[in-house]
Every structure is written in structure tokens, then in C-alpha cells.
C-alpha positions as CSV (number, residue, x, y, z in Angstrom):
1,M,-3.1,19.7,3.8
2,D,-0.8,22.7,2.9
3,I,2.1,20.3,3.0
4,I,0.4,18.0,0.5
5,R,-0.5,20.9,-1.8
6,Q,3.1,22.0,-1.9
7,I,4.3,18.5,-2.7
8,T,1.7,17.8,-5.4
9,S,2.5,21.2,-6.9
10,E,6.0,20.0,-7.5
11,I,4.7,16.9,-9.3
12,E,2.3,19.1,-11.4
13,S,5.2,21.4,-12.4
14,V,6.8,18.7,-14.5
15,S,5.6,18.7,-18.1
16,G,4.1,15.4,-19.3
17,V,3.1,14.2,-15.8
18,R,-0.5,13.9,-14.8
19,L,-1.6,13.9,-11.1
20,L,-4.4,11.2,-10.8
21,N,-5.2,10.9,-7.2
22,V,-4.4,12.2,-3.7
23,D,-5.7,10.1,-0.8
24,P,-4.9,11.4,2.7
25,G,-5.6,9.4,5.8
26,K,-6.0,11.2,9.2
27,A,-5.4,8.3,11.5
28,T,-2.5,7.0,9.5
29,N,-1.1,10.5,9.0
30,R,-0.1,9.3,5.6
31,T,-1.0,10.4,2.0
32,V,-0.9,8.2,-1.1
33,V,-0.2,10.2,-4.3
34,T,-0.7,8.7,-7.7
35,F,0.6,10.2,-10.9
36,V,1.4,8.9,-14.5
37,G,3.5,9.8,-17.4
38,E,6.5,8.8,-19.5
39,P,9.5,7.4,-17.5
40,G,11.7,10.5,-17.7
41,P,9.2,13.0,-16.4
42,V,7.8,10.6,-13.8
43,V,11.3,10.1,-12.3
44,E,11.8,13.9,-12.3
45,A,8.5,14.5,-10.6
46,A,9.1,11.8,-8.0
47,Y,12.5,13.3,-7.2
48,L,11.0,16.8,-6.7
49,A,8.2,15.4,-4.5
50,I,10.8,13.5,-2.4
51,K,12.9,16.6,-2.1
52,K,9.9,18.8,-1.0
53,A,8.7,16.2,1.4
54,G,12.1,16.1,3.1
55,E,12.0,19.9,3.4
56,L,8.5,20.1,4.9
57,I,8.1,16.9,7.0
58,D,9.9,16.3,10.3
59,M,9.8,12.6,11.0
60,S,11.1,13.1,14.6
61,K,7.6,14.5,15.3
62,H,5.5,12.1,13.2
63,K,2.9,9.8,14.7
64,G,0.5,7.5,12.8
65,E,-1.2,4.1,12.7
66,H,0.6,2.9,9.5
67,P,4.1,1.5,9.6
68,R,6.6,4.1,8.3
69,M,10.3,4.9,8.1
70,G,10.7,8.2,6.3
71,A,9.1,11.5,5.1
72,T,8.7,9.8,1.7
73,D,8.1,6.3,3.1
74,V,7.9,4.4,-0.2
75,C,8.0,5.3,-3.8
76,P,7.1,2.5,-6.2
77,L,7.4,2.8,-10.0
78,I,4.7,0.8,-11.8
79,P,4.8,-0.2,-15.5
80,I,1.4,0.7,-17.0
81,A,2.0,0.3,-20.8
82,D,4.8,-0.1,-23.4
83,I,7.5,-0.7,-20.8
84,S,8.9,-3.8,-19.2
85,M,9.3,-4.5,-15.5
86,A,13.1,-4.7,-16.0
87,E,13.1,-1.2,-17.6
88,T,11.0,0.1,-14.8
89,A,13.4,-1.3,-12.3
90,G,16.2,0.5,-14.1
91,F,14.4,3.8,-13.7
92,A,13.8,3.1,-10.0
93,K,17.5,2.6,-9.5
94,Q,18.2,5.8,-11.3
95,L,15.8,7.7,-9.0
96,A,17.2,6.0,-5.9
97,K,20.8,6.9,-6.8
98,R,19.9,10.5,-7.3
99,V,17.9,10.8,-4.1
100,G,20.7,9.1,-2.1
101,E,23.5,11.2,-3.6
102,E,21.9,14.6,-4.1
103,L,19.5,14.7,-1.1
104,N,21.6,12.6,1.3
105,I,18.7,10.4,2.2
106,P,19.3,6.7,2.9
107,V,17.5,4.7,0.2
108,Y,16.6,1.0,0.0
109,L,15.6,-0.7,-3.2
110,Y,12.7,-3.1,-3.1
111,E,10.7,-5.6,-5.1
112,H,12.0,-5.9,-8.8
113,A,14.6,-3.2,-8.3
114,Q,16.3,-5.1,-5.4
115,P,18.8,-7.9,-6.5
116,D,19.1,-9.1,-2.9
117,K,15.8,-11.0,-2.4
118,S,16.5,-11.3,1.4
119,R,15.7,-7.6,1.6
120,S,13.3,-7.0,-1.3
121,N,10.1,-7.2,0.8
122,L,8.9,-3.8,1.9
123,S,7.7,-5.0,5.3
124,V,11.1,-6.6,6.0
125,I,12.9,-3.4,5.1
126,R,10.5,-1.2,7.1
127,A,10.6,-3.5,10.2
128,G,11.6,-1.4,13.3
129,E,10.1,1.7,11.6
130,H,11.5,5.2,12.0
131,E,12.3,4.8,15.7
132,G,14.3,1.6,15.2
133,F,16.3,2.7,12.1
134,V,18.9,4.6,14.1
135,E,20.3,1.3,15.1
136,K,19.1,-0.9,12.2
137,I,21.0,1.1,9.6
138,K,24.3,0.2,11.4
139,L,23.6,-3.6,11.4
140,P,25.5,-5.9,8.9
141,G,23.3,-6.4,5.8
142,W,21.3,-3.2,6.4
143,Q,23.4,-0.5,4.8
144,P,21.3,1.4,2.4
145,D,21.7,0.8,-1.4
146,Y,22.3,4.5,-1.9
147,G,22.9,7.5,0.3
148,P,24.6,7.7,3.7
149,A,24.6,4.8,6.1
150,E,23.6,7.3,8.8
151,F,20.1,7.8,10.0
152,D,18.7,11.3,9.8
153,A,15.9,11.7,12.4
154,K,14.2,14.5,10.3
155,H,14.1,12.8,6.9
156,G,14.3,9.1,7.9
157,A,14.9,6.6,5.1
158,T,13.1,6.0,1.9
159,V,12.3,2.8,-0.1
160,I,12.2,3.0,-3.9
161,G,11.5,0.2,-6.3
162,A,9.5,-1.3,-9.1
163,R,6.5,-3.5,-8.7
164,N,3.1,-4.5,-10.2
165,F,-0.1,-2.7,-9.4
166,L,-1.0,-3.1,-5.7
167,I,-4.4,-2.5,-4.1
168,A,-4.3,-1.0,-0.7
169,Y,-7.6,-2.2,0.9
170,N,-9.0,-2.0,4.4
171,V,-12.0,-4.1,5.7
172,N,-14.1,-2.5,8.5
173,L,-15.0,-4.5,11.6
174,D,-17.8,-3.9,14.1
175,T,-15.2,-3.9,17.0
176,T,-12.7,-1.5,18.4
177,S,-10.3,-4.4,19.3
178,V,-6.9,-4.2,17.7
179,A,-6.1,-7.6,19.0
180,M,-9.1,-9.0,17.2
181,A,-8.2,-7.2,14.0
182,N,-4.7,-8.5,14.2
183,S,-5.9,-12.0,14.9
184,I,-8.0,-12.0,11.7
185,A,-5.2,-10.4,9.7
186,A,-2.8,-13.2,10.8
187,E,-5.2,-15.8,9.5
188,V,-5.6,-14.3,6.1
189,R,-2.2,-12.9,5.2
190,E,0.1,-15.1,3.3
191,S,2.9,-15.0,5.9
192,G,0.3,-16.2,8.5
193,R,1.0,-16.1,12.2
194,A,4.0,-17.1,14.3
195,L,3.8,-20.3,16.3
196,S,3.8,-20.2,20.1
197,K,6.7,-21.9,21.9
198,G,4.6,-25.0,22.5
199,E,3.5,-25.2,18.8
200,S,7.0,-24.5,17.4
201,A,8.5,-27.3,19.4
202,S,6.9,-29.7,16.9
203,G,8.7,-28.0,14.0
204,G,8.2,-25.0,11.8
205,K,8.0,-21.3,12.7
206,S,4.6,-20.1,11.4
207,V,1.2,-21.1,10.2
208,P,0.6,-19.8,6.7
209,G,-2.5,-17.6,6.1
210,S,-5.3,-18.4,3.6
211,L,-4.7,-15.7,1.0
212,K,-1.7,-15.7,-1.4
213,A,0.0,-12.4,-2.2
214,V,-1.6,-10.6,0.7
215,K,0.0,-8.6,3.5
216,A,-2.2,-7.6,6.4
217,I,-2.2,-6.0,9.8
218,G,-4.9,-4.9,12.2
219,W,-5.4,-1.4,13.6
220,Y,-7.8,1.0,15.2
221,I,-9.0,4.1,13.4
222,A,-10.0,6.7,15.9
223,E,-11.7,9.0,13.3
224,Y,-14.2,6.2,12.5
225,G,-14.2,4.5,15.9
226,I,-13.6,1.1,14.4
227,A,-10.9,-1.5,14.0
228,Q,-9.8,-2.6,10.5
229,V,-8.0,-5.4,8.8
230,S,-5.6,-3.4,6.5
231,M,-4.3,-5.3,3.5
232,N,-2.0,-4.9,0.6
233,L,-3.0,-7.1,-2.3
234,T,0.2,-7.5,-4.2
235,D,-1.1,-9.8,-7.0
236,I,-4.8,-9.4,-7.8
237,E,-4.6,-12.4,-10.1
238,K,-3.8,-14.6,-7.1
239,T,-6.1,-12.8,-4.7
240,P,-8.7,-10.5,-6.2
241,I,-10.3,-7.8,-3.9
242,H,-13.6,-9.6,-3.6
243,I,-11.9,-12.8,-2.4
244,A,-10.0,-10.8,0.1
245,F,-13.2,-9.2,1.4
246,E,-15.0,-12.5,1.6
247,E,-12.2,-14.3,3.4
248,V,-11.9,-11.5,6.0
249,R,-15.7,-11.7,6.4
250,V,-15.6,-15.5,7.0
251,K,-12.7,-15.4,9.4
252,A,-14.3,-12.5,11.3
253,A,-17.6,-14.3,11.6
254,E,-15.8,-17.4,13.1
255,K,-14.7,-15.1,15.9
256,G,-18.1,-13.5,16.4
257,V,-17.2,-10.3,14.6
258,K,-19.1,-8.7,11.7
259,V,-17.7,-7.0,8.6
260,T,-19.6,-3.8,8.0
261,G,-17.9,-2.5,4.9
262,S,-14.5,-1.7,3.4
263,E,-12.3,1.1,2.2
264,L,-10.1,1.5,-0.9
265,I,-6.9,3.5,-0.5
266,G,-5.8,5.1,-3.8
267,L,-6.8,3.6,-7.2
268,I,-8.0,0.3,-8.6
269,P,-8.0,-1.2,-12.1
270,L,-11.3,-1.5,-13.9
271,K,-11.0,-5.3,-14.3
272,A,-10.8,-5.7,-10.5
273,M,-14.1,-3.9,-10.0
274,L,-15.8,-5.7,-12.8
275,D,-14.6,-9.1,-11.5
276,A,-15.9,-8.2,-8.1
277,G,-19.3,-7.1,-9.6
278,S,-19.6,-10.4,-11.5
279,Y,-18.8,-12.4,-8.4
280,F,-21.4,-10.7,-6.2
281,A,-24.0,-10.6,-9.0
282,L,-23.8,-14.4,-9.3
283,K,-23.8,-14.8,-5.5
284,R,-27.0,-12.8,-5.5
285,H,-28.4,-15.1,-8.2
286,R,-28.4,-12.3,-10.7
287,S,-27.0,-12.2,-14.2
288,D,-23.6,-10.7,-14.6
289,A,-24.3,-10.0,-18.3
290,V,-25.0,-6.3,-17.5
291,A,-23.3,-3.0,-18.2
292,D,-20.0,-2.1,-16.5
293,E,-21.7,0.6,-14.5
294,E,-24.1,-1.9,-13.0
295,L,-21.4,-4.4,-12.1
296,I,-19.4,-1.6,-10.5
297,A,-22.5,-0.5,-8.5
298,I,-23.0,-4.1,-7.3
299,A,-19.3,-4.3,-6.2
300,I,-19.5,-1.0,-4.3
301,D,-22.7,-2.1,-2.5
302,S,-21.5,-5.7,-1.8
303,M,-18.2,-4.6,-0.3
304,G,-19.6,-1.5,1.4
305,L,-17.0,0.7,-0.3
306,S,-19.1,3.8,0.5
307,E,-19.5,3.1,4.2
308,L,-16.8,5.6,5.4
309,A,-16.9,8.0,2.5
310,P,-18.7,8.1,-0.9
311,F,-17.0,5.9,-3.5
312,N,-17.0,7.6,-6.9
313,P,-15.7,5.1,-9.6
314,K,-14.9,8.0,-11.9
315,K,-12.3,9.2,-9.4
316,R,-11.1,5.8,-8.2
317,V,-10.9,3.5,-11.3
318,I,-7.6,4.1,-13.0
319,E,-8.8,3.6,-16.6
320,Y,-11.6,6.1,-16.1
321,L,-9.1,8.7,-14.9
322,L,-6.8,8.0,-17.8
323,D,-9.6,8.5,-20.3
324,N,-10.6,11.9,-18.9
């Protein structure tokens, strides 16, 4: 935690930037840090955090359940208000250029900051992870957008971009089987699952999953003794959090596995929690014409958001944090 304190102190040292949330994960050996502010100060704070992370973290010794490729694995800039996505992408490129040139870290642009759509998807960029990048960075088409085209085992590489708000969300299963969790993940994620040799002979390469704008993998979390379906909901208009929870529950039940609860990583917009509360209130044959606090309580209970740790909406809902 001392490393995280040092990194967040760099962020807090920048005037006009507000640290909203720090969410560490033991099994993933990964921490999500959320901060807000005007574009200039946010870019400066992000640069200082990336610099400090590179000084303190040695990726050659890093292990964790979550896919990763660098000390600062990914740094997304997200437009909140009074700024366009195009403008946000411009600031992401500005940050990436500075990190590459001044810190000598290979940087890949992603999402709206990446003009080459064949390499704008984070999971495609990160494929091979830290261990594989020593060779991947030499391949045609995989030179970084900024910084040296040489892999540094200590720092790794970093992905910087501009995207919409993403919800990182894990659903808890009453099994320890990673294979089962991965099987469920493959059925719900948009990219689906790869076809076997026999299936692919009839044409096509994969079977699409049931949820749009969802990325998912399965893993085992030793600190909780359970497997999870870990998801990134990249467009909550297409797939809201409650629909993701319900779909995993259904797919798990078909395989004889129960969903026991879920876990939010980082922050969530108020609307997402209210929509979930309304959905579950109606499912329970209750009115959804109630106060926001009650709808949120219904959402927390229905999705088991406090199963692994207490879920405090005052510290997890982004609008509540911004109002404080």
C-alpha cells in the first residue's frame, strides 16, 4: 500500500485535481485509481502518476490474476462534462507523447485516441501480456505509437486513450473452477467463444456471446476462495449492469452453478444504480416510484454487491463523490 500512497500523493499534488477513489485488488495485484479535474491538470497528474509507478514497480517481478502489460497498465481519459470525445482524445495523445518521449516507455493509443481500428481494442493490444511483449513489440504492426520500440522488462508498456465511462464488474460463483467461469464468460461476452476444429469446418471462426459491449474472462480469486466472471461493460446503454448480472446468473444456472453476489471495481454512475434498482423492484413486484436511496438499496441487495465487502454508495457512485 505504500507504493499506492506514493503514487496517489503525486496525483493530489496537482492543483485542480481531485482524487475520487482508490480500489486495490489483492489477487489481481492491481489498483484502479480515479481522479477528476480540468484537462490540463488531469494530464499533468496522470503523467506524474505514470512516472512514479515506473520508479516504484518492477514488472519483471509482478504476478497477478488480471491481464497486464506494464507498471501503468492502462490510463483512459474519460469526458465527464463540457468536453467532446475528440478533444479528450487529443489530450490522450498529448499525454502519450510526453510519456513516450520523456519517460522512454512504449505507449500504445487505444479506443477513440487510436486512428488504426485494428489495434484500438485494449484486449487486442494487451494480448501476450508483459511476458510476451518482448517479442510482440518487434512484430510488424506492433511498434508503439510513442516511445521506444524496445521492451523494458521493469516498466513494461502502457496503453493510453480516450473512452466512455466503463464499469468493471465481477460476478461471484459458488465454484472454484476457472474452466467453468471461463465457459460462462465465453457465452456472455460479445466476442463469444472460438469454434472447435469440427465446428469451424462449417464456416466462421467464433460463436458470438449474448451481451453487446461486454468483455469477460473467468478467474479464481484465492483471497475469497471463489471463481468469478470478470467483465468490462464498455457501453452501459447497450448492456446495463443489472442485465449483465442476470445474464451471468442464467448462463451459470444452465451449467448447475449458482451466482452468489457480485463486486464493483471502481466507480459507477448514479443512473446505472437507479436503473438496476428499478429493474429489480419491478421484478419483485414492488413499485419503483420510491426514493433514490431505496432503489439503490434494492440494487445492492439484488446483485449482492456487499457480499465480499460493504458497498457504500456514497463512496462508489460518481455523482455523490462529485457533490461532496
